[in-house]
C-alpha positions in Angstrom: -22.5 23.7 -49.2 -23.0 26.8 -51.3 -23.4 24.7 -54.4 -25.9 22.5 -52.6 -28.0 25.5 -51.3 -28.0 27.1 -54.7 -29.2 23.8 -56.3 -31.9 23.7 -53.6 -33.0 27.3 -54.1 -33.0 26.8 -57.9 -35.3 23.7 -57.5 -37.5 25.6 -55.2 -37.8 28.5 -57.5 -38.8 26.2 -60.4 -41.2 24.3 -58.3 -43.1 27.6 -57.7 -44.3 27.5 -61.3 -45.8 24.0 -60.7 -48.3 25.8 -58.4 -47.8 24.3 -54.9 -48.2 26.5 -51.8 -45.2 28.7 -51.3 -44.8 27.7 -47.7 -44.8 24.0 -48.6 -42.2 24.6 -51.3 -40.0 26.4 -48.8 -40.4 23.7 -46.2 -39.5 20.9 -48.6 -36.5 22.9 -49.8 -35.2 23.3 -46.3 -35.8 19.6 -45.5 -34.0 18.6 -48.7 -30.9 20.7 -47.8 -30.7 19.3 -44.3 -31.1 15.8 -45.5 -28.4 16.0 -48.2 -26.1 17.9 -45.9 -26.4 15.3 -43.2 -27.7 17.8 -40.6 -30.0 16.1 -37.9 -33.7 16.5 -38.6 -34.3 17.7 -35.0 -33.3 21.1 -36.4 -36.7 21.3 -38.2 -39.1 21.5 -35.3 -36.6 23.7 -33.3 -36.3 26.3 -36.0 -40.1 26.3 -36.9 -41.0 26.7 -33.2 -38.5 29.4 -32.6 -39.9 31.4 -35.5 -43.4 31.2 -34.2 -42.4 32.1 -30.6 -42.0 35.8 -31.2 -43.8 38.5 -29.2 -43.4 41.2 -31.9 -44.8 38.9 -34.5 -48.0 38.6 -32.3 -49.0 42.0 -33.7 -49.5 40.5 -37.1 -52.7 38.5 -36.4 -54.0 41.3 -34.3 -53.6 43.9 -37.0 -55.2 41.4 -39.5 -58.2 41.0 -37.1 -58.5 44.8 -36.8 -58.6 45.2 -40.5 -61.2 42.6 -40.9 -63.4 44.2 -38.2 -63.0 47.6 -39.9 -64.2 46.1 -43.1 -67.1 44.3 -41.5 -68.3 47.3 -39.6 -68.9 49.4 -42.8 -66.2 51.8 -41.7 -64.8 51.7 -45.3 -67.9 53.6 -46.6 -67.4 56.4 -44.0 -63.8 56.8 -44.9 -64.4 56.9 -48.6 -67.3 59.4 -48.2 -65.1 61.7 -46.1 -62.2 61.4 -48.7 -64.8 62.3 -51.5 -65.9 65.3 -49.6 -62.3 66.5 -49.3 -61.1 66.0 -52.9 -64.0 64.9 -55.0 -64.3 68.4 -56.5 -61.0 67.9 -58.2 -60.6 66.7 -61.8 -60.9 62.8 -61.6 -62.3 63.4 -58.1 -63.2 59.9 -57.3 -59.7 58.7 -58.3 -58.3 61.3 -55.9 -60.7 60.3 -53.2 -59.5 56.7 -53.8 -55.9 57.7 -53.0 -56.8 59.9 -49.9 -59.1 57.0 -48.7 -56.2 54.6 -49.0 -54.0 56.9 -46.9 -56.5 57.0 -44.2 -57.3 53.3 -44.3 -53.5 52.6 -44.2 -53.4 54.0 -40.7 -55.7 51.1 -39.7 -55.1 48.0 -41.7 -51.4 47.9 -42.7 -52.1 45.5 -45.6 -52.3 46.2 -49.4 -54.6 43.2 -49.9 -56.9 44.4 -47.0 -57.1 47.9 -48.7 -57.8 46.5 -52.1 -60.4 44.0 -51.0 -62.1 46.1 -48.3 -62.0 49.8 -49.1 -61.3 48.9 -52.8 -64.7 47.2 -53.1 -66.5 50.4 -52.0 -64.3 52.6 -54.3 -64.6 50.6 -57.4 -68.4 50.3 -57.0 -68.8 54.0 -56.5 -66.5 54.9 -59.5 -68.4 52.6 -61.8 -71.7 54.2 -60.8 -70.2 57.6 -61.7 -69.3 56.4 -65.2 -65.6 55.5 -64.8 -64.5 52.4 -66.8 -63.7 49.3 -64.8 -59.9 49.4 -65.8 -59.5 53.0 -64.5 -61.3 52.2 -61.3 -59.5 48.9 -60.6 -56.0 50.2 -61.7 -56.0 53.3 -59.3 -57.4 51.1 -56.5 -54.5 48.7 -57.0 -51.9 51.5 -57.1 -53.2 53.3 -54.1 -53.5 50.0 -52.1 -49.6 49.9 -52.1 -49.6 52.8 -49.7 -51.2 50.6 -47.0 -48.1 48.7 -45.9 -45.9 51.9 -46.0 -47.9 54.1 -43.7 -48.1 52.3 -40.3 -49.2 50.1 -38.9 -47.7 47.7 -41.4 -47.6 43.9 -41.5 -44.6 43.8 -43.8 -42.7 46.3 -41.5 -43.4 44.0 -38.6 -42.1 41.0 -40.5 -39.0 42.9 -41.6 -38.3 44.3 -38.1 -38.5 40.8 -36.6 -36.3 39.1 -39.4 -33.8 42.0 -39.5 -33.7 42.7 -35.8 -34.6 46.4 -36.4 -36.9 48.6 -34.3 -40.4 48.2 -35.5 -41.3 51.6 -34.0 -38.6 53.2 -36.0 -39.8 51.5 -39.2 -43.4 52.6 -38.5 -42.2 56.3 -38.1 -40.0 56.0 -41.2 -43.0 55.0 -43.4 -45.0 58.3 -42.9 -43.0 60.5 -45.3 -42.6 57.9 -48.1 -46.3 57.0 -47.8 -47.4 60.6 -48.1 -45.1 61.1 -51.1 -46.6 58.1 -52.8 -50.1 59.6 -52.3 -49.0 63.0 -53.6 -47.2 61.5 -56.6 -50.2 59.3 -57.5 -52.5 62.3 -57.2 -50.3 64.3 -59.6 -50.4 61.4 -62.1 -54.3 61.2 -61.7 -54.5 65.0 -62.4 -52.5 64.6 -65.5 -54.5 61.6 -66.8 -57.8 63.2 -65.8 -57.1 66.4 -67.8 -56.0 64.3 -70.8 -58.9 61.8 -70.6 -61.5 64.3 -69.5 -62.4 62.5 -66.3 -65.4 63.9 -64.3 -65.4 65.8 -61.0 -68.0 66.7 -58.5 -68.8 70.2 -57.6 -67.7 71.2 -54.1 -70.7 70.4 -51.8 -69.9 73.1 -49.3 -68.5 73.3 -45.8 -71.6 71.7 -44.3 -71.3 68.5 -46.3 -67.6 68.3 -45.5 -68.4 68.7 -41.9 -71.2 66.0 -41.9 -68.8 63.6 -43.7 -66.1 64.3 -41.1 -68.5 63.7 -38.2 -69.6 60.4 -39.7 -66.0 59.3 -40.0 -64.6 61.0 -36.9 -64.2 57.9 -34.7 -62.7 55.9 -37.6 -60.3 58.8 -38.2 -59.3 58.7 -34.5 -58.0 55.1 -34.7 -54.5 56.1 -36.1 -54.4 58.9 -33.5 -55.1 56.5 -30.6 -52.7 54.0 -31.9 -49.7 56.2 -32.6 -50.4 58.5 -29.6 -50.1 55.5 -27.3 -47.3 53.9 -29.2 -45.0 56.8 -29.4 -45.8 58.1 -25.9 -44.6 54.8 -24.5 -48.0 53.7 -23.2 -47.8 50.5 -25.2 -45.5 48.5 -27.5 -46.4 47.8 -31.2 -47.7 44.4 -30.1 -49.9 45.9 -27.4 -51.0 48.6 -29.9 -52.3 45.9 -32.1 -54.4 44.6 -29.2 -55.7 48.1 -28.4 -56.6 48.5 -32.1 -58.7 45.3 -32.1 -60.7 46.5 -29.1 -61.1 49.9 -30.5 -62.4 48.5 -33.8 -64.8 46.2 -32.0 -66.2 49.0 -29.8 -66.5 51.2 -32.9 -68.5 48.6 -34.9 -70.7 47.4 -32.1 -71.4 50.4 -29.9 -70.6 53.6 -31.7 -71.7 52.9 -35.3 -73.9 49.9 -34.6 -73.1 48.4 -38.0 -71.4 45.3 -36.7 -73.4 42.4 -35.3 -71.8 40.2 -32.7 -73.2 37.2 -34.7 -70.7 38.2 -37.5 -67.7 37.9 -35.1 -67.1 34.1 -35.7 -66.8 34.6 -39.5 -64.4 37.6 -38.9 -62.3 35.5 -36.6 -62.3 32.6 -39.0 -61.1 34.9 -41.9 -58.4 36.2 -39.6 -57.3 32.7 -38.6 -57.1 31.6 -42.2 -54.9 34.7 -43.2 -52.8 34.4 -40.1 -52.3 30.6 -40.8 -50.8 31.4 -44.2 -48.6 34.2 -42.8 -47.3 32.0 -39.9 -46.7 29.1 -42.3 -44.6 31.4 -44.4 -42.7 32.7 -41.4 -41.9 29.3 -40.0 -40.9 27.6 -43.2 -38.9 30.6 -44.3 -37.1 30.5 -40.9 -36.1 27.0 -41.7 -34.9 27.9 -45.1 -33.1 31.0 -43.7 -31.2 28.8 -41.3 -30.2 26.5 -44.2 -29.0 29.6 -46.2 -27.0 30.7 -43.2 -25.4 27.3 -42.5 -24.3 27.1 -46.2 -22.5 30.5 -45.8 -24.2 31.9 -48.8 -24.9 35.3 -47.2 -21.2 35.7 -46.2 -20.0 34.7 -49.7 -22.6 36.7 -51.4 -21.7 39.7 -49.2 -18.0 39.3 -49.9 -18.7 39.1 -53.6 -20.9 42.2 -53.6 -18.5 44.3 -51.5 -15.7 43.2 -53.8 -17.9 44.4 -56.7 -18.7 47.8 -55.1 -18.3 49.5 -51.8 -20.7 52.2 -52.7 -23.9 52.1 -50.7 -25.8 53.8 -53.5 -24.7 51.3 -56.1 -25.6 48.4 -53.7 -29.1 49.9 -53.2 -29.6 50.2 -57.0 -28.6 46.5 -57.4 -31.0 45.5 -54.5 -33.8 47.6 -56.2 -33.4 45.7 -59.5 -33.2 42.4 -57.7 -36.3 43.0 -55.6 -38.3 44.4 -58.5 -37.6 41.3 -60.5 -38.2 38.9 -57.5 -41.5 40.9 -56.7 -42.9 39.9 -60.1 -42.7 36.2 -59.2 -42.9 35.8 -55.4 -45.4 36.8 -52.8 -44.0 39.7 -50.8 -43.8 38.1 -47.3 -42.1 35.0 -48.7 -39.6 37.1 -50.6 -38.8 39.2 -47.5 -38.2 36.1 -45.3 -35.9 34.5 -47.8 -33.9 37.5 -48.9 -33.6 39.5 -45.6 -30.9 37.2 -44.2 -28.9 37.6 -47.5 -29.3 41.2 -48.2 -29.5 43.0 -44.8 -26.0 42.0 -43.4 -24.4 43.4 -46.6 -26.3 46.6 -46.3 -25.3 47.1 -42.6 -21.7 46.4 -43.5 -21.7 49.1 -46.2 -23.1 51.6 -43.7 -26.7 51.7 -44.9 -29.2 52.5 -42.2 -31.3 49.3 -41.7 -34.4 51.5 -41.3 -33.8 53.1 -44.7 -33.1 49.7 -46.2 -36.3 48.4 -44.7 -38.4 51.0 -46.5 -36.6 50.4 -49.7 -37.1 46.7 -49.3 -40.8 46.8 -48.5 -41.7 49.5 -51.2 -40.0 47.4 -53.9 -42.0 44.4 -52.9 -45.3 46.4 -52.7 -44.7 47.5 -56.3 -44.3 43.9 -57.0 -47.9 43.2 -55.7 -49.2 45.2 -58.7 -47.0 43.8 -61.4 -47.7 40.5 -63.2 -47.4 37.5 -63.2 -47.8 37.1 -59.4 -49.3 40.5 -58.5 -51.7 39.5 -55.7 -53.3 43.0 -55.4 -53.8 43.0 -59.2 -55.7 39.7 -58.9 -57.8 41.0 -56.0 -58.8 44.3 -57.8 -59.4 42.5 -61.1 -61.8 40.2 -59.4 -63.5 42.9 -57.6 -63.9 45.0 -60.8 -64.6 42.0 -63.0 -61.7 42.9 -65.4 -59.6 40.3 -67.2 -56.1 40.2 -65.5 -54.3 41.0 -68.8 -56.3 44.3 -69.3 -55.7 45.1 -65.6 -52.0 44.6 -65.9 -51.9 47.1 -68.8 -54.1 49.7 -67.1 -51.9 49.9 -64.0 -48.7 50.7 -65.9 -49.1 54.6 -65.8 -49.4 54.5 -62.0 -46.1 52.6 -61.7 -44.3 55.8 -62.8 -45.0 57.8 -59.6 -44.3 54.7 -57.4 -40.9 54.3 -59.1 -40.2 58.0 -58.5 -40.8 57.7 -54.8 -38.6 54.6 -54.6 -35.8 56.5 -56.4 -36.2 59.3 -53.9 -35.9 57.2 -50.8 -33.0 55.3 -52.3 -30.8 58.4 -53.0 -32.0 60.5 -50.0 -31.8 58.6 -46.8 -33.1 61.5 -44.7 -36.7 61.0 -46.1 -36.8 57.7 -44.0 -34.5 58.4 -41.1 -35.2 61.9 -40.0 -38.6 61.3 -38.3 -37.5 58.2 -36.4 -34.3 60.1 -35.2 -36.3 63.1 -34.0 -39.1 61.1 -32.3 -37.1 58.3 -30.8 -34.0 60.3 -30.1 -31.8 58.0 -32.3 -28.4 59.2 -33.3 -28.4 60.7 -36.9 
């Protein structure tokens, strides 16, 4: 059966280059395996339905809806103005504000694409007006958008937690330190490039301007406080937190800021349904393919081969990093997660690697993949927003990969960066 599943996976991977929808290719691959292996077809609806029937996964469409409401409410402008008031006086100030804005927005959206398409539109437009070239504006927007799924709430973290049976709350907490490290590393790189290229900066506008920007953004800035205060005090679960976030965003847009019209709600809901449909199709078909991989005993054999090759957790993590960085160049992040988690996580647990640390390493690798060609979805989004050819965009983002790789290396070799905060807050054993 291992030979059969490898043949099916090989055919599926080649089929990706023909351009079909990824979920369709995964579903067909799963069906082909079951048909050839002689497994009854009744398994298909069973596995697909079981994948969709998940309470934690209900948080995904709710966080997507919240992100869409935030974008439609003009909250992105308030966040960026506040970020500009904080760091706009630094060399390359709007680049620095871009990064700080992504950190703030990450506490609301949890999606790199939402950051790039929502806040990124505001940032790129402002940077172009200030004389930044389109490549610089788009590349720093793409790089900073990768922070979104690391700092909670995070759609990829939810998917990983469900698929790997790991605490979503622990994963959320584990993302804070790496997310802030990513922001700090990107800001250092921007400072270096700004000095070398002579990028502009704004004069500090004074405490009054900072206070006014803070007041305009105050209720938006309170969203992460409300979410995580309730989440980690035990008032609500991650799924319930997503529902609270939707209500909060709606109240903010309609009653507090007044920038969101109820007439716009059907379009926002339709956009959310479209995105959720794609995510759920990926989850359901990947669950079927994951079942096929499990039945074939590929994870067990692969794990035995790897543990025979090395019993060092660090060496295994390095192998996984290389594998995921390559896979991330060709596959959409959620699809890659759903296919590879059943194969890679059991081996990591067997080697004594904390599943929370492994989850952060897993997600960060694939987020880096979103800004690397040829299937870098965030690159495509920012290239479209900035009206920059994809090839030029891919070259412009290269310098910003260096700080992201540095943070990836840190969380790989130093588990405490991802495990200390969950252990302290949730009282988990070290």
